[in-house]
C-alpha positions as CSV (number, residue, x, y, z in Angstrom):
1,M,-15.0,-1.6,91.3
2,P,-12.0,0.2,92.2
3,T,-11.2,2.5,90.1
4,K,-7.9,1.6,88.8
5,V,-9.4,-2.2,88.0
6,R,-12.5,-0.1,86.2
7,W,-9.8,1.9,83.9
8,M,-7.7,-1.4,83.2
9,W,-11.3,-2.7,82.0
10,I,-12.2,0.3,80.0
11,V,-8.7,0.1,78.4
12,S,-8.8,-3.7,77.8
13,C,-12.0,-3.0,76.3
14,F,-10.8,-0.6,73.9
15,F,-8.0,-2.4,72.7
16,I,-10.1,-5.6,72.1
17,L,-12.8,-3.3,70.1
18,G,-10.0,-1.9,67.9
19,G,-8.5,-5.2,67.3
20,F,-11.6,-6.5,66.1
21,L,-11.8,-3.2,64.1
22,Y,-8.4,-3.6,62.8
23,L,-9.0,-7.5,61.8
24,A,-12.2,-6.5,59.9
25,V,-10.9,-3.7,58.1
26,Q,-7.5,-5.9,57.4
27,S,-9.8,-8.9,56.0
28,Q,-12.1,-6.1,53.8
29,I,-8.7,-5.2,52.7
30,Q,-7.6,-8.2,51.6
31,E,-10.7,-9.2,49.8
32,A,-10.7,-6.3,48.0
33,R,-7.2,-7.1,46.8
34,V,-8.1,-10.5,46.2
35,K,-11.0,-9.4,44.0
36,Q,-9.0,-6.7,42.5
37,E,-6.4,-9.3,41.5
38,E,-9.1,-11.9,40.2
39,A,-10.3,-8.9,38.1
40,R,-7.1,-8.3,36.5
41,V,-6.5,-11.7,35.9
42,K,-9.8,-12.0,34.2
43,K,-9.4,-8.6,32.1
44,K,-6.1,-9.8,31.3
45,A,-7.2,-13.5,29.8
46,E,-10.4,-11.7,27.9
47,N,-7.7,-9.1,26.7
48,E,-5.6,-11.9,25.3
49,K,-8.5,-14.1,24.1
50,R,-9.6,-11.0,22.2
51,A,-5.7,-10.4,20.6
52,K,-5.7,-13.9,19.7
53,A,-8.9,-13.6,18.0
54,E,-7.9,-10.4,16.4
55,S,-4.9,-11.9,14.9
56,E,-6.5,-15.3,13.6
57,E,-9.0,-12.6,12.0
58,R,-6.2,-10.7,10.6
59,S,-4.4,-13.7,9.7
60,K,-7.4,-14.8,7.5
61,T,-8.1,-11.8,6.0
62,F,-4.3,-11.4,5.0
63,Q,-4.5,-14.6,3.4
64,K,-7.8,-13.9,1.4
65,T,-6.3,-10.7,0.2
66,K,-3.2,-13.0,-0.7
67,D,-5.3,-15.4,-2.4
68,I,-7.0,-12.7,-4.7
69,A,-3.8,-11.3,-5.3
70,E,-2.7,-14.7,-7.1
71,L,-6.2,-15.2,-8.9
72,S,-5.4,-11.8,-10.7
73,A,-1.9,-12.7,-11.5
74,L,-3.6,-15.5,-13.0
75,G,-6.1,-13.3,-15.0
76,K,-9.4,-15.0,-12.9
77,Y,-11.2,-11.7,-12.9
78,E,-14.5,-12.8,-12.1
79,E,-13.4,-14.4,-9.4
80,V,-11.4,-11.9,-8.0
81,I,-14.3,-9.6,-7.9
82,S,-16.6,-12.3,-6.5
83,Q,-14.4,-13.0,-3.6
84,A,-13.3,-9.0,-3.3
85,R,-16.9,-9.0,-2.6
86,E,-17.3,-11.2,0.1
87,L,-14.2,-10.5,1.8
88,L,-15.6,-6.6,2.2
89,Q,-18.7,-8.3,3.5
90,Q,-16.6,-9.6,6.4
91,D,-14.1,-6.8,6.3
92,P,-15.7,-3.3,5.2
93,K,-12.9,-1.4,5.4
94,N,-10.5,-3.5,3.4
95,A,-8.6,-1.0,1.1
96,E,-6.5,-4.0,-0.6
97,A,-10.1,-5.8,-1.6
98,Y,-11.3,-2.6,-3.2
99,M,-8.2,-2.1,-5.3
100,W,-7.8,-5.6,-6.3
101,W,-11.7,-5.1,-7.3
102,G,-10.6,-2.3,-9.3
103,I,-7.9,-3.7,-10.9
104,A,-10.2,-6.7,-12.1
105,L,-12.8,-4.3,-13.8
106,V,-9.9,-2.6,-15.6
107,K,-8.5,-5.8,-16.8
108,S,-12.4,-6.7,-17.4
109,G,-12.1,-4.2,-19.7
110,N,-14.5,-1.8,-17.4
111,K,-12.4,1.1,-16.8
112,S,-15.3,3.4,-15.8
113,E,-16.6,1.0,-13.1
114,A,-13.3,0.5,-11.5
115,L,-12.8,3.9,-10.5
116,P,-15.0,4.0,-7.6
117,Q,-13.3,0.8,-6.1
118,F,-9.9,2.7,-6.4
119,V,-11.3,5.7,-4.6
120,K,-13.1,3.7,-2.1
121,A,-9.4,2.2,-1.3
122,A,-7.7,5.7,-1.0
123,E,-10.2,6.7,1.3
124,L,-9.7,3.8,3.7
125,D,-5.6,3.8,2.9
126,P,-4.5,7.0,1.6
127,R,-1.1,5.6,2.0
128,N,-1.0,2.5,-0.7
129,S,1.2,3.7,-3.6
130,K,0.3,0.8,-5.9
131,N,-3.4,2.1,-5.6
132,Q,-2.3,5.3,-6.7
133,V,-0.6,4.2,-9.6
134,Y,-3.8,1.7,-10.8
135,W,-5.9,4.9,-10.0
136,G,-3.7,6.9,-12.4
137,L,-3.2,4.2,-15.1
138,T,-7.0,3.8,-15.4
139,L,-7.7,7.5,-15.9
140,A,-4.8,7.4,-18.7
141,M,-6.4,4.9,-20.8
142,M,-10.0,6.6,-20.9
143,G,-7.5,9.5,-22.1
144,Q,-7.6,11.9,-18.9
145,Y,-4.1,12.5,-18.6
146,E,-4.3,16.0,-16.7
147,E,-6.4,13.7,-13.9
148,A,-4.2,11.2,-13.7
149,M,-0.7,12.7,-13.2
150,P,-1.3,13.6,-9.7
151,K,-2.1,9.7,-8.6
152,Y,1.5,9.4,-10.0
153,E,3.0,12.3,-8.3
154,K,1.0,11.0,-5.1
155,A,2.2,7.4,-5.5
156,V,5.8,8.8,-6.0
157,K,5.7,10.6,-2.8
158,L,4.5,7.8,-0.8
159,D,6.9,5.2,-2.4
160,P,10.0,7.0,-4.1
161,E,10.6,3.5,-5.6
162,N,8.3,3.0,-7.8
163,G,9.6,3.0,-11.1
164,N,6.2,2.3,-13.0
165,A,4.6,5.6,-11.0
166,Y,7.5,7.6,-12.8
167,A,7.1,5.2,-16.5
168,Y,3.5,6.4,-16.4
169,W,3.6,9.5,-15.2
170,G,6.3,10.5,-18.3
171,A,4.1,8.5,-20.5
172,S,1.0,10.7,-19.8
173,L,3.4,13.9,-20.1
174,G,4.4,12.5,-23.3
175,Q,0.6,12.2,-24.7
176,L,0.2,15.7,-23.6
177,G,3.1,16.5,-26.1
178,K,4.9,17.5,-22.9
179,Y,8.4,15.7,-23.8
180,E,10.7,17.5,-22.3
181,Q,9.1,17.1,-19.1
182,A,8.1,13.6,-19.7
183,I,11.9,12.7,-20.2
184,P,13.4,13.1,-16.6
185,M,10.3,10.9,-15.2
186,L,11.6,8.1,-17.8
187,E,15.0,8.3,-17.2
188,Q,14.2,7.8,-13.5
189,A,11.9,5.2,-13.9
190,L,15.0,3.2,-15.5
191,V,17.1,4.1,-13.2
192,L,14.9,2.3,-10.6
193,N,14.7,-0.6,-12.8
194,K,16.9,-0.5,-15.9
195,S,14.4,-3.6,-17.1
196,N,11.2,-1.6,-17.1
197,D,10.2,-2.4,-20.5
198,I,7.3,0.7,-20.0
199,A,9.7,3.4,-19.9
200,Y,12.3,2.4,-23.0
201,G,9.5,3.1,-25.8
202,V,8.1,5.8,-24.7
203,L,11.5,7.3,-23.6
204,V,12.4,6.6,-27.4
205,D,9.6,8.8,-28.9
206,A,10.0,11.1,-26.3
207,L,13.3,12.1,-27.3
208,Y,12.2,11.7,-30.8
209,H,9.9,14.3,-30.9
210,S,12.7,16.5,-28.9
211,R,14.6,15.9,-31.8
212,Q,17.3,14.2,-29.5
213,Y,18.0,11.5,-31.7
214,K,21.7,10.5,-30.8
215,K,19.8,10.1,-27.4
216,A,17.1,8.0,-28.3
217,W,19.4,5.4,-30.5
218,E,21.6,5.4,-26.9
219,V,18.1,4.4,-25.1
220,V,17.4,1.9,-28.2
221,F,21.0,0.3,-27.6
222,R,20.2,0.4,-23.3
223,A,16.8,-1.5,-24.0
224,R,18.9,-4.2,-26.5
225,N,21.6,-4.8,-23.7
226,V,19.0,-6.0,-21.2
227,N,17.0,-7.6,-23.8
228,L,14.1,-5.8,-24.6
229,E,12.9,-4.2,-27.8
230,I,11.6,-1.1,-29.0
231,P,8.5,-1.3,-31.4
232,P,9.2,-1.7,-35.0
233,D,6.9,1.6,-35.5
234,S,9.1,3.8,-33.5
235,L,12.2,2.5,-35.0
236,D,11.2,3.1,-37.9
237,R,10.4,6.5,-37.3
238,L,13.8,7.5,-35.6
239,A,15.8,6.0,-38.4
240,R,14.3,8.1,-41.1
241,E,15.7,11.4,-39.1
242,M,19.0,9.4,-38.0
243,P,20.0,6.3,-39.5
244,E,21.2,3.7,-36.7
245,P,24.8,3.9,-35.8
246,K,26.7,1.6,-36.7
247,G,30.7,2.0,-36.3
248,D,30.2,3.8,-32.8
249,T,27.7,1.0,-31.7
250,E,29.7,0.0,-29.0
251,E,30.6,3.8,-27.6
252,I,26.6,4.9,-27.9
253,K,25.9,1.8,-25.6
254,K,28.3,2.9,-23.2
């Protein structure tokens, strides 16, 4: 075979072999791409399925928590406790279930048993201001006013618009005889909600003990303007020190 022809044959073989190798590599690359795309699609479908299942579970949990809150509003505390326990078996990290359980125990008269529920709720969700308020209120109901105040303080930091937190904070200060400190807390509660029935009576008493009788009557009139009444004992005590203003009642109301 002539040398020229032989070299042409060798070169042709190389081209043919290179073509086969190229096609083989391209086929493998394409096959890998197809598998990669199939894996991506499968993973996406699995993620979407999982996200849907989680969303449905969250929705169910939300509805169950809402049902528990409604039962609490209706005063069905035994059912609240039962359903909270059931929900926590399914969702052990549900802070609201612990909170409602604690509230139900308090309203059932089991204050000391409620405290661990509020503690657990706070561990799971430290930013729940409502839980802090109920925790503090429970401590106050047990006569632990000093221990209650940090709970109200935290509630206010979490939710500056929480008027009840200010009102209960002021009430605890009043119980400790710290009337001057209680007054601004109670005033703030009324700034946030002028119909806060908790704050009015406590504020009148705090002003009375601070010998600010005229201001106490002003608060009485403010309460009456929103159709709220001050306890008769507080009014009688205040009237003994300063009779209810008559002639300038409208001026005091302002």
